[in-house]
N, C-alpha and C positions, 0 to 999 in steps of 0.2 A: 706591552702586550695589549691588544685591543679587546673590547668587550666580547666580540664574537668568538675570538680564539679562546678567551678564558672560559666562556660558556661551554665550548666543545671539550676543553680539557677537564673541567669540573664534572661533567657528565661521565667521562671515562673514569675519573678518580672515584666517583660514587660507585661505579660497577666494581672496581677493584676493592674498595673499602667495605662494601656491603653487597656481597654476591646474592644475598637473599632478595634484594630489591630489583634485580635485573629484569624480572617479569614486568614490573611497572614501567621501567624505562623503555623496554622493547615494545611495549604497548603504545608508546607515545612518540618514540624517536626512531628515525631510520637514517642510514648512512648518507642518503641524498641531501640531508639537511646540513652536512658538514662541508665546509669549503676549504679548510686547510688540508693539504694533501696528506700530511702525516697523521693528523688526528682522524681523518676520514679512513685511512688505511687501518688504523688501530680499531676503529669501531666496526669496520667490515669484518675484521678478524673475530671480534667479539660476537658479531651477528652469526657468523658461520659456526662458531662453537656452540652458541645458544640453540641454533636450529638443529644441530647434530647431537644435542643433549650431552655435551662434553663439559667437563669442569672449566670454569673461567677464572684464571689467575695469571700472574705475570708470565709464568713459564709457558703455559699453554697458548697465551696470546702471542708471545715471542716466536714460538714454534710455528704458529699459523702464519705469522707475518713472513717468516723466512721462506715458507713454501710459495708465497705469492711471487709474481714476476714483476712487481712494481719497482720502479727506480727509486722509490722512497723507503725501501726496506730498512736500510741502516738508520736513516733519520728517524723513522718511526720507533725503532727499538730504543734509540737514545732518548727520544721524547717520553717513552714509557717511564724511564727511571726518574725523569724530572716531574712528571705529572703526579706521581704518588706523594711527592713532598710539597705540593702546592698548598698553602694554607687556605682554608675555606670556612666560612661561617656555617653554623648548623642549618641544614636544609637549604643552603644557598643554591644547590643544584636544581631545586624546584623552579626558581626564577630563571635559571639557565635553560631549562627545558622550554618554558614559556617564551623565552627570547628566541630560541632556535626555531620554534614553530612559527612565531610571528615573522621572522626573517625569511623563512622558507615560503610563507604565503606572500610576503611582499615581493620576493623574486618572481613568483608565479604571476602575480598581478602586473608587474613591470613587463614581463614577457608577453602577457595577454594584451596589455595596452599597446605594445609595439605592433603586434599582429593586427589589432583593430585599426590602428592608424594607417598601416600599409594598405589594408583591404579597403578602408573607407576613402582613400585617396586615389585608388585605381580608376582609370578611365572606364573600365567595364564593371564598375561598382555594382554589386548585387546585394541588396539589403537582406535577402533571405540567407545568404551565406554567412553574413555577419551575425544575424540572429541565431543561426544554428551553432556558430562557434560559442556564443555567449551561453546558450542553453546547455551545450555539452560541458562547458566549464562549470556551470552551476550543478549539474547532475553528477558529473564524474570527478569533481574536484577531490583529489586524493587526501587533502588535509581537512576537509569539511568535518569529518567525523571527530577529529581531534578537538575542534572548536566546540562541538556540540556535546562532547563526552562529559558526563557529570558523575561524580561519585557521591554516594549517600551514606551517612552513618546509620547505625542500627536504629537509633532513636527516631530518625526521620522516616525510615522505612516502616517501622512499627506504627508510627502516627498515621502514615498514609494508609496502611492496612486497616487500622481501626476506623478511619474515616470511611473507607469503602464498606466496612461491616455495618456502620451506622446507616449509610445510604441504603444498603441492601435490606436491613431490618425495617427501615421506614417505608420500603416499597415492595413488600412481599418477596424479598429475596433477590430483587433485580437491581443491581448496582450500575449496570451499563445502560446503553441506549436500547429502548424497546423496539422489537421488530414488528410487534402486533400479533405474532403467533405465540399464544400464551404458554403452551407446553415447551416450545423452543426457548422462550425467554426464561422459563423456570429452570431448565436444565443448564443453560449457558450463563444465566444471570444477566442476559442482555449482551449487546455488542460492546466488548471491552476495548479500551484504548490499547493500541499496538497490535490488535488482533488482525490477522489475515484470514478471512472467512470465505471458503470456496463453496459455491452453490452450483452443482453440476447436474446436467440432464441431457437427454437426446434433443435434437433440433425439433422445435414445435411443441415441446412438452411443458412450456410455461416458465422458462428461466426469467425472461424479461418481466413477466407479470409478477413473479415472486419478488424481484428486485424493486419493482414499483410499489408493491404492497408494503415493503419495508419503508419506502419513502413516505407513503401515506401515513403510516403509524408514527414514524420518527419526526418528519418535518411538517406535514400538513396538520396532524393532530397533536403533536407534542413540541412543535416550534424549534426543532433542532435544524442546524444548517447542514444540508447535504448536497453533494454534487453527484449527478448521474452522468456518466460518460458512456455514450453509445457509439459503438464502432460499426453498427449495422444500419441504424436509422438516423434520419435527420431530426432536428429538435421538435418540429411540429408533429411528426409521427409519434415521437415519444410522449409529447404532451397529450395527444389524442388518447393514448393508452392510459396515461396517468389519470386523466380526468374521468375515464371510464371506471378505473379501479376505485377512485375516490367517491364518485357520484353514484355508481351502480347503474348508470345508463349504458345500454348495450353499445358495444363498439360499432356494430353495424349501423345503428341509428346515427351515431356521431359521424361515421364515414359518409353516409348518404345525406347528412344535413337535415334530417327529418325527425323531429322530436315530438312525442305525444305530450299532452298537457301535464301529466304527472312527472314527465322527464325534464320538463323545462325548469321546474323549481330546483330539482337536484343539480342540473347542469349549472345554473346561475350561482347557486350557493357554493358549488365546488370551485367555480371560477374565482370567486372572491377569496375562498380559503387558500387556494394555490397562489393567487396573486400576493397575498399577505404573508405567505410562508417563507421558509428558508430554502426552498427548492431551487436548485440551479441545474440546467440541462445543457449539455454540449454534445454535438454529434459530428461524426466525420471519421477519417482514417488517421490513426495516430501511431507514432513510435512511442516507446516507453519514455524517451526523453520528453516528448510533447506532454505526456500524461503527468510526469513528475513536475515539470515546469508549471503546468496548469494548476495542479493541486497546491503547490507551494504558493503560487500567486494568490489564489483564493484564500488559503489559510491565513496569510499575513495581511492581506488587504481587507478581507471581509469577515474573517473567522470561518472555521469549518469544523464540523463535528464528526462527519463520516463521509465515505465515498462509496459509490456503487459503480463497478466497471462491467460493461456488457459488450463483449466478453473477452476473457483473457487471451484466447488463442488468436484473436483478431489484432492484437497489438504486436507490432513488429519491433525487433531489436537489431538494427543494422550492424553488420559485422559478425554476427553469430555464425558459427561454422556449419550448423545444420538446424533443422526445424526443432528438434528436441532440445538442443542447447538454447535456441532462441526463446522457446516457451519457458525454459528453466530460468533464463536470465530475467525475463519479464516478472515471473513470480517472485524471484529473489529480491528484485528491486522494489516491487510492491510491498513486500514484507519489510524491507529496510525503511521504506518511506513511512509505513505505519508506525514503526519503532521511533523514527526520528520525530514525527509530527504528533505522536501520541494520540492517534485516531484509529478507529476500526476501518478496515477496507474490506468491502464485500466484492469479491471477484466472481462473476458468473463464468462457467466453463462448460465446454461441450464434451459429451461422452463419445467414445468410439463406437463403431458398429458391432464391436465384439459382443455387446450385451444382447443384440438381436439374434445372434447365432446360438444362444443358449435357450434351453427350455425354460429355465428360471430367469426371467427378465429383470429381476432385482439387481440394480447396479452395485458394483464392488469397486474398490479403490483402483484396481488395475485397469478399469474401464476408462479412466481419465485419458482423454485423447492427447497424444503427444505430451504426456504428463511431465516429462523433464523432472524438475524438482518440486512440482506443485504440492505433492503429498508431503514432502519433507518440510517445505516452507510454511505451509498452512497451519494455523492453530486449530481450525475447525474445518473439516471436509464434510459436506452434506450433499445428499442426492435427492432429487425430485423424481417421483415415480407415480405414474397414472396407469393403472391396469387397462383402462379403455383405450389408451394410446395404441395398443397392439391389436385392437379389434378391427374388423373391416369397417370402412368409412360409414356404411349405412347403419351400423350397429352402435357406433360410438355414443350417440345422443339418446338412444332408446334403451340401452343396456342398464341393468341395475348397478353396474360399475361406473356409469357415466360420470358421476360427481366424485367418485372416490379418488383420493390422492394421498400421498405420503411424502414426508421429508425424513430421510434416514440420516442420522448423525453417525458417520462411519469413522471419524477421527475427532477426538476432542482432547486437546493437550492439557486442559485444566478441569476435566470433569468426565461425566459418564457418557456412554453411547446410548442411542435411543432410536426407536421407530415411532414417529409421530404421525397420527392420522389427521388429515386435513380434508377439505372439500375444494373442488375446482369447478367454478361456474364458467363453463365454456362460452356462454352467451355474452358475458361482460367483456372479456374473460378476466377472472380474478381468483386468487387463492384465498380461502377463508378458514377460520377455525370451525370445527364441527359444531353445527347448530346455530352458527351466526346467521342472523337475518340481515346483517349489514346495518351500519349506522347512517342510513340514507333518510332524507327528508322529502316527502312526496308533495309538500305544499307547493301550489303554483305561485310563482312570483313574477314580477315584471322582468321581461327578458330583453336583451339587446339584439336578439336574432330577429331578422325581418320575416314577415309572413311569406310562405311559399304558396302562390296562387290564392285560392279562397278556402283552403282547408285548414285544419288544425296543425298541419305539418309546418316545419320551418326550414328555411334554406340559408346556408352560410358556407 
């Protein structure tokens, strides 16, 4: 008997000897890992019984095997009587499971290597096709979760909880990454590892600026490594907005390349802060596979503390049956990635027009556009709301409501819901805490920007 066959047999023996442990085995083993036709048929029968919540014993397994149309029916039934009497060391089946998983992955890699070899040696070789195959393997590898799966004893879990409590106690209740919005951080305890945080609003209401404000607080001022993925703008456009949020220099001034003397100091200091920070920006059109590959690469190559995605409905998932399923697939995989990498992911999202058809414009969960499973997958769902957004254009800047803004926490898996009032400075533009004057420095410093004509304006 070879080692592979023995491993398959001892796993079946463990199911028969310890029916209570079947959940653990089913969580780690599937019938595709078996190569011997008789043990494979037996495990398929066990799987059917398990999924149908039926008792699992020699009798029920034999009955299930008899109903199948496999040519190995008789051999499998005979094999059952032998397996139960095979001697085994205590917990030997654990090493058998590890062996089966390793062999299944080896077979998958051998198959992948064969495909790569054939594709790489074709006369019409296309590197993009090869890269897409590799990316798909990394993202959709069916055995990856088995390798990454860890179990923790109670003592380990309690120690981790106590450590989080100490961090929170030492930082005014915030154990996660600060967003810079004080009340939001107080309620959520900051952005927590594994969290999928949805920030949703109507187009033009300030989603991107909210995400960039988080990057300012987390990366530029607190040295966390963050990745901003923009599906709407290129990298330079995002940087223009980020430096406006960080420096307080009006976006219009930066766009025109003309800075007043008090703005030059802010701009130069902000440049140095951003250059030295952990901010990374990428822009373009992305599939969910692209996003996952990009995040994994940065996490393991440079380290990564959090991700901001702008925005979730712009990410595609090829092969999805419809738009709702596509968005649901994207949100589910973002949540899975947050769990796997132990980092928070902030996903900006767009609200549907339904909110504009109501007298009360305050967003609600059903307003999530093509929501799919977004609400279900998210740990936190928050909405941005600016009353002036619904005023006529000529009143938006002059109305008493011009700077008023809110972030509504409409779902919070680990805490309370809340309505948080903020301010929105449309000239920068940027979201701010109520009463914040901004941590900007007006001192004039030497600038790298060349003079524009003979004025105090600058051109770049």
